[in-house]
C-alpha positions as CSV (number, residue, x, y, z in Angstrom):
1,M,-15.4,27.7,147.7
2,H,-13.6,29.0,144.7
3,D,-15.0,28.3,141.3
4,P,-12.5,26.6,139.0
5,R,-14.1,28.4,136.1
6,E,-12.5,31.6,137.5
7,A,-9.2,30.3,136.1
8,S,-10.5,30.9,132.5
9,R,-10.7,34.7,132.9
10,T,-8.4,36.3,130.5
11,A,-5.5,38.5,131.3
12,S,-6.9,41.4,129.2
13,E,-8.7,42.4,132.4
14,F,-5.4,42.7,134.2
15,G,-2.1,44.3,133.8
16,R,1.0,42.1,133.4
17,N,1.7,42.1,137.2
18,D,-2.0,41.5,138.0
19,T,-1.9,38.5,135.7
20,L,1.0,37.0,137.6
21,L,-0.7,37.8,140.9
22,F,-4.0,36.2,139.7
23,Y,-2.0,33.1,138.6
24,K,-0.4,32.8,142.1
25,R,-3.7,33.2,143.9
26,T,-5.3,30.6,141.7
27,L,-2.6,28.2,142.5
28,N,-3.2,28.7,146.2
29,S,-6.9,28.0,145.7
30,I,-6.6,24.6,144.0
31,R,-8.9,22.2,145.9
32,W,-10.2,19.9,143.3
33,G,-9.1,16.6,141.7
34,V,-9.6,17.7,138.1
35,S,-7.5,19.1,135.3
36,F,-7.9,22.6,133.9
37,S,-5.9,25.2,132.0
38,F,-5.0,28.8,132.7
39,I,-5.7,30.9,129.6
40,L,-3.7,34.1,129.8
41,E,-3.8,36.8,127.2
42,E,-1.4,39.7,127.1
43,P,-2.9,43.2,126.3
44,R,-1.8,43.0,122.7
45,G,-4.2,40.0,122.3
46,V,-1.6,37.2,122.0
47,G,-2.6,34.5,124.4
48,F,-1.1,31.2,125.6
49,C,-2.4,28.3,127.6
50,C,-0.6,27.0,130.7
51,S,-2.0,23.6,131.7
52,L,-1.8,22.4,135.3
53,D,-3.2,19.2,136.7
54,A,-4.9,20.0,139.9
55,T,-4.7,16.3,140.8
56,T,-0.9,16.6,140.7
57,V,-0.8,19.7,142.9
58,S,-3.2,18.0,145.3
59,S,-0.9,15.0,145.4
60,C,1.9,17.4,146.3
61,S,-0.2,18.5,149.2
62,V,-0.6,14.9,150.3
63,L,2.9,13.8,149.8
64,C,5.0,16.7,150.9
65,K,4.9,16.1,154.7
66,M,8.5,17.0,155.2
67,K,11.4,18.5,153.2
68,C,12.8,18.5,149.7
69,L,15.1,20.5,147.4
70,L,15.2,20.0,143.7
71,V,17.2,21.5,140.8
72,A,15.8,21.0,137.3
73,N,16.3,22.5,133.8
74,E,13.8,23.9,131.5
75,S,13.1,20.5,130.0
76,A,11.9,19.3,133.4
77,E,15.0,17.1,133.8
78,V,16.1,16.6,137.4
79,L,19.7,17.8,137.8
80,F,19.8,17.2,141.6
81,Y,17.4,16.4,144.4
82,W,17.6,16.0,148.1
83,T,14.7,14.8,150.3
84,D,14.5,13.8,153.9
85,T,13.5,10.2,154.8
86,E,9.8,11.0,155.4
87,F,9.4,12.7,152.0
88,E,11.1,9.8,150.2
89,Q,9.0,7.1,152.0
90,Q,5.7,8.8,151.2
91,I,6.5,9.3,147.5
92,Q,7.5,5.6,147.3
93,E,4.3,4.5,148.9
94,Q,2.2,6.8,146.7
95,Y,3.7,5.7,143.4
96,G,4.2,2.1,144.5
97,V,0.5,1.6,145.2
98,S,-0.4,2.7,141.7
99,Q,1.6,-0.1,140.0
100,E,-0.1,-3.2,138.6
101,E,0.6,-6.4,140.4
102,G,3.9,-7.9,139.3
103,E,5.3,-4.6,138.0
104,R,8.4,-3.1,139.5
105,P,7.8,0.2,141.3
106,P,9.3,3.2,139.4
107,E,12.7,4.5,140.3
108,F,12.6,7.2,143.0
109,E,14.1,9.7,140.6
110,D,11.3,9.0,138.0
111,S,8.7,9.4,140.7
112,I,10.0,12.8,141.9
113,N,10.2,13.9,138.3
114,T,6.6,13.0,137.7
115,L,5.6,14.9,140.9
116,F,7.3,18.2,140.0
117,A,7.1,18.1,136.1
118,P,3.8,20.1,135.9
119,I,5.2,22.8,138.2
120,I,8.5,23.0,136.3
121,I,6.7,23.2,132.9
122,S,4.3,25.9,134.1
123,C,7.2,28.0,135.3
124,S,9.0,27.7,132.0
125,T,5.9,28.7,130.1
126,M,5.4,31.8,132.3
127,V,9.0,32.8,131.8
128,D,8.7,32.4,128.0
129,R,5.5,34.3,127.7
130,L,5.6,36.9,130.5
131,G,9.2,37.1,131.3
132,D,8.4,36.5,135.0
133,N,7.5,33.7,137.3
134,Y,5.8,32.9,140.5
135,T,8.2,32.6,143.4
136,S,6.2,30.7,146.0
137,F,2.8,29.1,146.7
138,S,1.3,27.0,149.5
139,T,-1.1,24.1,149.4
140,E,-4.3,23.6,151.4
141,N,-2.3,21.7,154.1
142,N,0.1,24.7,154.5
143,H,3.0,23.0,152.6
144,I,5.2,25.7,151.3
145,Y,6.8,25.7,147.8
146,V,9.5,28.3,147.0
147,L,10.9,28.6,143.5
148,H,13.8,30.6,142.0
149,Q,15.1,30.6,138.5
150,F,18.9,31.0,138.0
151,D,19.5,31.2,134.3
152,E,18.4,27.9,132.9
153,C,18.1,26.1,136.2
154,L,14.9,26.1,138.4
155,Y,15.4,25.6,142.1
156,I,12.4,24.3,144.1
157,A,12.4,24.0,147.9
158,V,9.6,22.4,149.8
159,N,8.6,22.2,153.5
160,G,5.6,20.4,154.9
161,D,6.3,20.1,158.6
162,G,6.3,23.9,159.5
163,D,9.9,23.9,160.6
164,E,11.0,26.3,157.8
165,T,9.5,29.5,156.6
166,E,9.4,30.8,153.1
167,E,12.5,32.9,153.9
168,D,14.3,29.8,155.2
169,L,13.6,27.9,152.0
170,K,14.7,30.8,149.9
171,R,18.0,31.0,151.9
172,K,18.5,27.3,151.4
173,I,18.2,27.7,147.6
174,Y,20.7,30.5,147.5
175,V,23.1,28.5,149.7
176,M,22.8,25.6,147.4
177,K,23.6,27.8,144.4
178,K,26.7,29.2,146.3
179,L,28.0,25.7,147.0
180,T,27.7,24.7,143.4
181,E,29.7,27.8,142.4
182,V,32.4,26.9,144.9
183,M,32.5,23.4,143.5
184,F,32.2,24.0,139.8
185,G,33.3,27.6,139.2
186,M,32.5,29.4,135.9
187,V,31.0,26.2,134.6
188,T,27.8,27.3,136.4
189,L,27.5,30.2,133.9
190,S,26.7,27.7,131.1
191,G,23.4,25.8,131.5
192,A,24.5,23.1,129.1
193,L,27.8,22.4,130.9
194,L,26.3,22.7,134.3
195,R,23.7,20.0,133.3
196,K,26.6,17.7,132.5
197,E,28.4,18.5,135.8
198,L,25.3,18.0,138.0
199,R,24.0,15.0,136.1
200,P,26.9,12.9,134.8
201,Q,25.9,10.1,132.4
202,D,27.8,7.5,134.5
203,T,25.3,6.5,137.2
204,E,27.9,5.7,139.8
205,Q,29.6,9.0,139.3
206,R,26.2,10.8,139.5
207,N,25.3,9.0,142.7
208,R,28.7,9.9,144.2
209,L,28.3,13.6,143.3
210,W,24.7,13.8,144.6
211,K,25.7,12.1,147.8
212,K,28.4,14.8,148.3
213,L,25.9,17.7,147.5
214,R,23.3,16.2,149.9
215,S,25.8,15.9,152.6
216,L,26.9,19.5,152.2
217,L,23.3,20.7,152.3
218,E,22.6,18.7,155.4
219,T,25.8,20.1,157.0
220,Y,24.7,23.6,156.2
221,S,21.2,22.9,157.7
222,R,22.8,21.6,160.9
223,L,25.1,24.6,161.2
224,R,22.3,27.0,160.5
225,E,20.1,25.4,163.2
226,N,22.8,25.2,165.9
227,D,25.7,27.6,165.2
228,Q,25.4,31.4,165.8
229,S,27.9,32.2,163.1
230,F,25.7,30.6,160.5
231,L,22.7,32.2,162.0
232,V,24.0,35.7,161.3
233,E,26.3,34.5,158.5
234,A,29.5,35.8,159.9
235,V,32.8,34.1,160.9
236,E,33.0,33.6,164.7
237,R,36.4,34.5,166.2
238,L,38.2,33.0,169.1
239,I,39.6,35.9,171.1
240,H,43.0,34.6,172.4
241,P,45.6,37.1,171.3
242,T,48.7,35.3,172.7
243,L,47.9,31.9,171.0
244,C,46.7,33.7,167.9
245,E,50.0,35.5,167.5
246,Q,51.9,32.3,168.0
247,C,49.9,30.5,165.4
248,I,50.3,33.3,162.9
249,E,54.0,33.4,163.4
250,F,54.2,29.7,162.9
251,L,52.0,29.8,159.8
252,E,54.2,32.5,158.2
253,R,57.7,31.5,159.0
254,R,57.6,27.7,159.5
255,L,54.9,26.8,157.1
256,V,53.9,29.1,154.2
257,Q,57.3,30.5,153.5
258,Q,59.0,27.1,153.6
259,I,56.4,25.5,151.4
260,N,56.5,28.3,148.8
261,N,60.3,28.1,148.7
262,N,60.4,24.4,148.2
263,M,60.8,22.8,144.8
264,D,58.5,19.9,145.6
265,R,55.3,22.0,145.7
266,A,54.2,20.8,142.2
267,G,53.8,24.4,141.0
268,E,51.4,25.3,143.8
269,E,51.7,28.3,146.1
270,V,50.1,28.7,149.5
271,L,48.0,31.9,149.4
272,H,46.0,31.5,152.6
273,A,46.4,29.4,155.7
274,F,44.1,29.4,158.7
275,I,43.1,27.3,161.7
276,L,39.6,26.4,162.6
277,V,38.4,25.2,166.0
278,H,35.2,23.5,164.8
279,T,33.5,26.4,163.0
280,K,35.4,29.1,164.7
281,L,38.4,31.0,163.4
282,L,41.5,31.0,165.6
283,A,44.3,32.4,163.3
284,F,44.5,33.4,159.6
285,Y,47.6,34.2,157.5
286,S,47.7,35.4,153.8
287,S,50.8,35.7,151.7
288,R,51.7,39.0,150.0
289,N,50.5,37.9,146.6
290,A,47.1,36.8,147.8
291,S,43.8,38.5,147.1
292,N,41.3,39.0,149.9
293,L,39.4,35.9,151.1
294,Y,35.8,37.2,151.3
295,P,33.6,36.2,154.3
296,S,31.0,34.5,151.9
297,D,33.8,32.2,150.6
298,L,35.2,31.5,154.1
299,L,31.8,30.5,155.3
300,A,31.4,28.2,152.4
301,L,34.8,26.7,153.1
302,I,33.8,26.1,156.7
303,I,30.8,24.1,155.5
304,L,33.2,22.0,153.3
305,V,35.5,21.4,156.3
306,Q,32.7,20.5,158.6
307,D,31.4,18.1,155.9
308,L,34.8,16.3,155.9
309,Y,35.3,16.4,159.7
310,P,31.8,16.9,161.2
311,S,31.1,18.0,164.7
312,K,27.7,17.7,166.4
313,I,26.0,19.3,169.3
314,D,25.1,16.7,171.8
315,L,21.5,17.4,172.6
316,D,21.1,14.5,175.1
317,D,19.9,15.7,178.4
318,T,22.1,14.0,181.1
319,S,20.5,15.2,184.3
320,E,22.8,12.9,186.3
321,E,25.8,14.9,185.1
322,L,24.0,18.1,185.8
323,E,23.3,17.1,189.4
324,S,26.8,15.7,190.1
325,S,28.8,18.4,188.3
326,S,30.8,20.8,190.3
327,V,30.1,24.4,189.2
328,P,31.1,27.9,190.4
329,D,28.7,30.3,192.0
330,V,25.1,29.8,191.1
331,F,22.6,32.6,191.0
332,Y,18.9,32.0,190.9
333,T,16.5,34.2,188.9
334,P,12.7,34.2,188.7
335,E,11.3,31.7,186.2
336,P,10.4,33.5,182.9
337,S,6.9,33.2,181.5
338,P,7.2,32.3,177.9
339,P,4.5,33.1,175.4
340,E,1.8,30.4,174.9
341,R,3.3,29.3,171.6
342,E,6.6,28.5,173.3
343,S,7.3,26.4,176.4
344,V,10.2,25.1,178.3
345,R,10.1,22.1,180.6
346,L,12.7,22.1,183.3
347,R,13.6,18.9,185.2
348,G,12.2,18.6,188.6
349,D,11.2,21.7,190.5
350,S,14.6,23.4,190.3
351,P,14.6,27.0,189.1
352,P,16.5,28.1,186.1
353,V,20.2,28.6,186.6
354,F,22.6,31.3,185.5
355,Q,26.2,30.2,186.1
356,F,29.1,32.6,186.4
357,V,32.3,31.0,185.2
358,D,35.9,32.0,185.3
359,P,36.5,34.9,182.8
360,D,39.5,33.0,181.4
361,V,37.2,30.2,180.4
362,Q,34.4,30.2,177.8
363,M,33.8,32.9,175.2
364,A,32.1,32.7,171.9
365,E,32.2,28.9,171.8
366,D,29.7,26.2,171.4
367,S,30.9,23.0,173.0
368,L,30.9,20.5,170.2
369,Q,31.5,16.8,170.1
370,T,33.3,15.1,167.2
371,L,31.4,12.6,165.2
372,E,33.1,9.3,164.6
373,V,33.1,9.0,160.8
374,P,35.5,7.5,158.2
375,T,38.4,9.8,158.1
376,P,39.0,11.2,154.6
377,D,42.4,11.3,153.0
378,P,43.8,14.7,154.1
379,S,46.6,14.5,151.5
380,A,44.0,14.7,148.6
381,P,43.2,18.3,147.9
382,S,39.8,19.6,146.9
383,R,39.3,21.9,144.0
384,V,37.4,25.0,145.0
385,F,36.6,28.2,143.2
386,L,36.8,31.4,145.2
387,E,36.4,35.1,144.5
388,A,39.5,37.1,143.7
389,K,40.1,40.6,142.4
390,E,41.2,39.2,139.0
391,C,38.4,36.7,138.6
392,P,35.2,36.0,140.6
393,M,35.7,32.2,140.5
394,M,39.5,31.6,140.7
395,P,40.5,27.9,141.1
396,H,42.3,26.9,144.3
397,S,43.5,23.6,145.8
398,M,42.2,23.2,149.4
399,Y,44.0,21.0,151.9
400,C,42.2,20.1,155.2
401,L,44.7,18.7,157.7
402,P,43.3,17.6,161.1
403,L,45.6,18.6,163.9
404,W,43.6,17.5,166.9
405,P,39.9,16.4,167.2
406,G,37.9,19.5,166.3
407,I,41.0,21.5,165.2
408,T,41.8,21.7,161.4
409,L,44.5,23.5,159.5
410,V,43.3,24.6,156.0
411,L,45.6,25.6,153.2
412,L,44.4,27.4,150.1
413,N,46.9,27.1,147.2
414,K,47.3,28.8,143.9
415,I,47.5,26.1,141.2
416,P,49.4,26.0,137.9
417,N,47.8,27.8,134.9
418,S,45.5,29.7,137.1
419,H,46.2,32.7,134.9
420,V,44.0,31.0,132.3
421,A,41.0,31.6,134.5
422,V,41.7,35.3,134.4
423,S,41.9,35.3,130.6
424,V,38.7,33.2,130.2
425,Y,36.8,35.5,132.5
426,Y,38.0,38.6,130.6
427,F,36.6,37.3,127.4
428,L,33.5,35.8,129.0
429,E,32.7,39.1,130.6
430,A,33.1,40.8,127.2
431,F,30.6,38.4,125.5
432,V,28.1,38.8,128.4
433,K,28.2,42.6,128.0
434,L,27.8,42.3,124.2
435,E,24.9,39.9,124.6
436,K,23.2,42.3,127.0
437,R,23.6,45.3,124.8
438,L,22.4,43.5,121.7
439,S,19.4,42.2,123.7
440,E,18.6,45.8,124.7
441,G,18.5,46.8,121.0
442,H,21.9,48.5,120.6
443,E,23.6,47.7,117.3
444,G,26.8,48.5,115.5
445,A,29.3,50.6,117.4
446,A,26.8,51.2,120.2
447,A,26.8,47.5,121.1
448,M,30.6,47.7,121.8
449,R,30.5,50.9,123.8
450,G,32.3,50.8,127.1
451,Q,34.6,47.9,126.0
452,P,38.2,47.8,124.7
453,S,38.6,48.1,120.9
454,V,37.2,45.3,118.9
455,Q,40.4,44.6,117.1
456,E,42.3,44.5,120.4
457,Q,40.0,41.9,121.8
458,R,40.0,39.9,118.6
459,S,43.8,39.8,118.5
460,R,44.1,38.9,122.1
461,L,41.5,36.1,121.9
462,E,43.2,34.5,118.9
463,K,46.5,34.5,120.7
464,C,44.9,32.8,123.7
465,I,43.2,30.1,121.6
466,K,46.5,29.4,120.0
467,S,48.3,29.1,123.3
468,W,45.5,26.9,124.8
469,A,45.8,24.5,121.9
470,G,49.5,24.0,122.8
471,M,48.5,23.0,126.4
472,D,46.8,19.8,125.3
473,I,43.4,21.5,125.6
474,Q,40.7,20.6,123.0
475,T,40.0,23.9,121.3
476,L,38.6,22.7,117.9
477,Q,35.0,23.5,118.8
478,L,36.0,26.9,120.2
479,Q,37.9,27.7,117.0
480,N,34.9,26.7,114.9
481,V,32.5,28.8,116.9
482,W,35.0,31.7,116.9
483,T,35.3,31.5,113.2
484,D,31.5,31.5,112.8
485,F,31.3,34.6,115.1
486,K,34.0,36.5,113.1
487,N,32.2,35.7,109.8
488,K,29.0,37.1,111.1
489,A,30.4,40.1,113.0
490,F,33.3,41.3,110.9
491,S,32.7,40.2,107.3
492,R,30.8,42.3,104.8
493,S,28.4,39.4,104.1
494,G,27.7,38.9,107.8
495,C,25.0,40.4,109.9
496,G,27.4,42.7,111.9
497,F,26.7,43.6,115.5
498,T,22.9,43.0,115.4
499,R,20.5,40.8,117.3
500,E,21.2,38.0,114.8
501,L,24.6,37.7,116.5
502,L,23.0,36.7,119.9
503,P,23.2,32.9,119.2
504,S,26.9,33.2,118.4
505,C,27.5,35.1,121.6
506,R,25.9,32.4,123.6
507,N,27.9,29.7,121.8
508,M,31.1,31.6,122.5
509,K,30.2,31.8,126.2
510,T,29.6,28.0,126.3
511,Q,32.9,27.2,124.6
512,L,34.9,29.5,126.9
513,C,33.3,27.8,129.9
514,G,34.3,24.5,128.3
515,V,37.9,25.5,128.1
516,Y,37.7,26.6,131.8
517,K,36.3,23.2,132.6
518,Q,39.1,21.3,130.8
519,F,41.7,23.3,132.7
520,F,40.2,23.3,136.2
521,A,37.5,20.6,136.7
522,A,38.0,18.4,139.7
523,E,38.3,15.2,137.7
524,C,41.3,16.8,135.8
525,M,43.3,16.8,139.1
526,G,45.8,14.0,138.8
527,S,47.6,12.3,141.7
528,S,50.7,14.4,140.8
529,Q,48.8,17.7,141.3
530,R,49.3,18.0,145.0
531,L,51.9,19.0,147.6
532,A,54.6,16.4,148.3
533,P,53.9,14.2,151.4
534,H,56.8,15.7,153.3
535,L,55.4,19.2,152.8
536,Q,52.1,18.1,154.2
537,E,53.9,16.5,157.1
538,R,55.6,19.8,157.7
539,A,52.2,21.4,158.1
540,L,51.2,18.9,160.8
541,T,54.1,20.2,162.9
542,M,51.6,23.0,163.7
543,R,50.7,20.7,166.6
544,E,53.9,21.9,168.3
545,V,52.4,25.4,169.0
546,D,52.1,25.6,172.8
547,G,48.5,25.7,174.1
548,L,46.8,24.7,170.8
549,E,45.9,21.3,172.1
550,R,43.8,22.9,174.9
551,F,41.2,23.7,172.2
552,S,40.6,20.1,171.5
553,V,37.1,18.7,172.3
554,D,38.7,16.6,175.0
555,H,40.0,19.7,176.9
556,V,38.5,22.8,178.4
557,I,38.5,25.7,176.0
558,D,40.5,28.5,177.4
559,F,40.3,32.2,176.5
560,N,42.6,35.1,177.7
561,H,40.1,37.9,178.1
562,D,38.0,39.4,180.8
563,L,34.6,39.8,179.2
564,T,32.2,39.0,182.1
565,Y,29.2,40.6,180.5
566,L,26.6,39.3,183.0
567,E,28.3,41.0,185.9
568,E,28.7,44.3,184.1
569,F,25.3,44.4,182.5
570,P,22.6,43.1,184.9
571,G,19.6,41.9,183.0
572,L,21.5,41.2,179.8
573,I,20.9,37.6,178.7
574,H,22.7,37.4,175.4
575,F,24.2,39.4,172.6
576,I,25.7,39.0,169.1
577,Y,28.2,41.6,167.9
578,V,29.0,41.6,164.2
579,D,31.6,43.5,162.2
580,R,30.1,43.4,158.7
581,S,33.2,45.1,157.2
582,N,35.3,41.9,157.7
583,G,32.4,39.5,158.2
584,Q,33.4,38.5,161.8
585,M,31.3,38.2,164.9
586,I,31.7,37.8,168.7
587,A,29.1,36.2,171.0
588,P,28.8,34.3,174.3
589,S,28.4,30.6,173.9
590,L,25.0,29.0,173.8
591,N,25.5,25.5,175.3
592,V,22.3,23.5,175.3
593,T,23.9,20.4,176.8
594,D,24.6,19.5,180.4
595,R,28.2,18.4,179.7
596,T,29.5,22.0,179.5
597,V,29.1,25.2,181.4
598,S,28.3,28.6,179.9
599,E,27.3,32.0,181.3
600,L,23.7,31.1,180.3
601,G,23.7,27.9,182.3
602,K,22.9,24.4,181.0
603,G,20.4,22.3,179.3
604,P,16.7,23.5,178.8
605,L,17.3,27.1,179.9
606,A,20.1,27.7,177.4
607,D,18.0,25.9,174.8
608,F,15.1,28.3,175.6
609,V,17.3,31.3,175.3
610,K,18.7,29.9,172.0
611,N,15.2,29.9,170.5
612,K,14.7,33.5,171.6
613,V,18.0,34.5,170.0
614,W,17.1,32.7,166.7
615,S,13.7,34.5,166.7
616,L,15.4,37.9,167.3
617,V,17.8,37.5,164.4
618,G,15.0,36.4,162.0
619,T,12.8,39.3,163.1
620,A,15.7,41.9,162.8
621,Q,16.6,40.6,159.3
622,R,13.0,41.0,158.1
623,Y,12.8,44.6,159.3
624,L,16.3,45.3,157.8
625,Q,14.9,44.2,154.4
626,K,12.2,46.8,154.8
627,G,14.8,49.5,155.5
628,Y,14.8,49.6,159.4
629,A,18.3,49.9,161.0
630,T,17.0,49.9,164.6
631,V,14.4,47.5,166.1
632,T,13.2,47.3,169.7
633,L,10.4,45.0,170.7
634,R,9.0,43.1,173.7
635,D,8.3,39.4,173.6
636,G,6.7,38.2,176.9
637,D,9.3,38.6,179.6
638,Y,12.1,39.5,177.2
639,F,13.1,42.7,175.4
640,Y,14.9,42.5,172.0
641,C,17.1,45.2,170.5
642,Y,18.8,45.3,167.1
643,F,21.1,48.1,165.8
644,L,22.9,48.6,162.6
645,W,25.3,51.6,162.3
646,F,28.3,52.9,160.4
647,E,31.7,54.1,161.6
648,N,34.9,55.4,160.1
649,E,38.2,53.6,160.7
650,T,38.9,55.5,163.9
651,G,35.6,54.5,165.5
652,Y,33.7,57.8,164.9
653,K,30.1,57.0,164.3
654,L,28.8,58.3,161.0
655,E,25.4,59.9,160.3
656,V,22.3,57.7,160.0
657,I,20.9,57.2,156.5
658,D,17.8,55.6,155.1
659,I,18.5,52.0,154.4
660,P,17.2,51.0,151.0
661,S,14.4,48.4,151.2
662,T,14.7,45.3,149.1
663,P,11.8,43.6,147.2
664,D,10.2,40.5,148.5
665,D,11.8,38.3,145.9
666,A,15.3,39.6,146.6
667,A,18.0,37.4,148.1
668,P,17.8,36.9,151.9
669,V,19.9,39.2,154.1
670,G,23.3,37.7,154.8
671,M,26.8,37.2,153.5
672,L,26.7,33.6,152.4
673,T,23.7,34.0,150.1
674,C,24.3,37.2,148.1
675,D,26.5,39.3,150.4
676,Y,23.8,41.9,151.2
677,Y,26.2,43.8,153.5
678,R,28.9,44.4,150.9
679,K,26.2,46.0,148.7
680,L,25.1,48.1,151.7
681,L,28.6,49.2,152.4
682,R,29.1,50.3,148.7
683,Y,25.8,52.2,148.9
684,Y,26.8,54.1,152.0
685,S,30.4,54.7,150.9
686,K,29.2,56.8,147.9
687,K,28.8,59.7,150.3
688,H,32.1,59.0,152.1
689,Q,34.5,58.3,149.3
690,N,37.5,59.8,151.1
691,E,37.4,57.5,154.2
692,V,37.0,53.8,155.0
693,V,33.5,53.0,156.1
694,K,32.8,50.2,158.6
695,C,29.4,48.6,159.3
696,Y,28.4,47.0,162.6
697,E,25.4,45.1,164.0
698,L,24.4,44.4,167.6
699,F,21.7,42.0,168.7
700,T,20.8,41.9,172.4
701,V,18.2,40.0,174.6
702,H,17.4,41.5,178.0
703,L,15.0,40.6,180.8
704,G,11.8,42.7,180.3
705,V,11.8,44.1,183.8
706,I,14.9,46.2,183.0
707,P,13.9,49.9,182.3
708,N,14.2,50.9,178.6
709,E,16.7,53.6,179.3
710,Y,19.1,51.2,181.0
711,I,18.8,48.7,178.2
712,L,19.8,51.4,175.6
713,Q,22.6,52.4,177.9
714,H,23.8,48.8,178.1
715,C,23.7,48.5,174.3
716,S,25.9,51.6,173.9
717,Q,28.4,50.5,176.5
718,L,28.5,47.0,175.2
719,A,29.2,48.1,171.6
720,R,32.2,50.3,172.9
721,K,33.5,47.4,175.0
722,L,33.4,44.9,172.1
723,W,34.9,47.4,169.6
724,E,38.5,46.8,170.9
725,P,38.6,42.9,170.9
726,S,37.0,42.9,167.5
727,R,40.0,44.8,166.1
728,I,42.6,42.3,167.4
729,P,44.2,41.3,164.1
730,L,44.0,37.8,162.7
731,L,46.3,38.5,159.8
């Protein structure tokens, strides 16, 4: 048993990093229902006290049976929370019992604030005193807490049922941050404004917003658990060249061009138009004036679309349908022997089944059933903020128009006054750079090094403020703060470009974000700021494209290709092929229901293989973080392979390099969270500046009885075979 007096040891015996490690280990060792303090002294002798109530942490251990995600500021004020039903019930029971008879139980928000306040305050104290924070800890009942500080907001994710690992919780935190950026744009760069956005004073408005955010988080969790594209964080394509070409031609000539040339478009311009079949991309068209739509933004938009028009995988096991269904040739294979920690229960004594289907049917598709939910108004656009070359959070209007059940047409439109976002970002970036250099100790001319001349920026900002005032934007506070900044920075009696200018820099950033909010916040969208009804009706004529209806959930999904991988590669069970340069992937379907047929079969067997695939991807990503680009391992009766490699534009394989490893507290590997692969491509391209560099990944699962040399040969041949269909253009 650990002695609680151990916590009173001073940090003078440790280095700064050792102090943090000691603090983390002590948190993990809490077992007592008493209160005590951590007394930490830095080497220079200045100490501070961080008080933690062990009873509170112990109550966390008791309460946190399931899942929770919370966002709070430095004052321990809850800005957003999501819990599952079990978590909520247990907190209500815990805090309801402690009330005196006749007293009303506390509001749930107050209870959850009480539960997490000690942890939030201790994090803030460590950041203030040490400039660092602990990122995770676990309680005696193996409940995991993961914490991450983004500017002034602390994100806390909790799991108590063992379904999620520390890496899963960290990924959920980063996805939540990405969704808030898509919804609020550059307002997220100001802690004060983000607090007002996430926690409106009006209770009804706050409940409505939190309900939306919770729904988005639950939609992401469902997709992450069931959809291969969100497993590897890449957009899954439907390989159907003929239909794709027809759709692109329709989008260009009969939709985008006609809308952009019409006078009733309310100042909007269609930049991107694409068709989704559930979560899969069928066709994509961009106008000539459009910036690239990055995979991370496209994945976030798919979450928004799925939240509006959700689909679900039907996990009900209908053995009657399985027995009565008419299927093509059936091949029997020996029953695999899963590890002890995993098991599969098959119905009856029937052996597992691999079904070979017509090559024109079934490729890269999960069979999804449409949920019956209240249909949202498709004519009402959503305000989204996406990355563009001029501005990392450019405002767009997004229209989601359902064509058939499970098939959605999405329009991303440029909105009036979007040039203001570019100007705001230009000045915001200048003040961020100035603040950073002043914080590093640079003063005078050195603080402005690497930026345009001071007088040029000063003149440009004053012109912008004057023009914004003429657009019915409240700029009085901005003008006052700007006057204060000028008096300190440029006047003889001012402090000049010194550290004393830091508060004024932060105030300017807040005011610039405020102007951005006034222009582009979702509540500023009036009923007049949308495409005219007859233009939206024109978009619905997309239904006239021959063959599109076959992709509806009520019809068999048809694909024109001849990828029969099981016949060509005996022993290959599953693969995922990813082009990280454009963020797209190809994979066979993983149908876990008995209502549909896939190359893997139906029901429990496909579900068993799905678990293996999810395990492979998680293992490969952990090794990739450590710098390994190739992984081969055996798991019971299965053999896993993972490869990451680089090619030029002609398909010539480039030399292998050492992949840089990432620290444990770095963002998870993926494209939705922090776009790890874009950074990796930039790193590799430094040595190949005269050519376009492509990055690819291949995940494979084979039967373990296949010799290793044949497995490696299969992987090489499969990569070459998939290279061609992956290059069929969508644009």
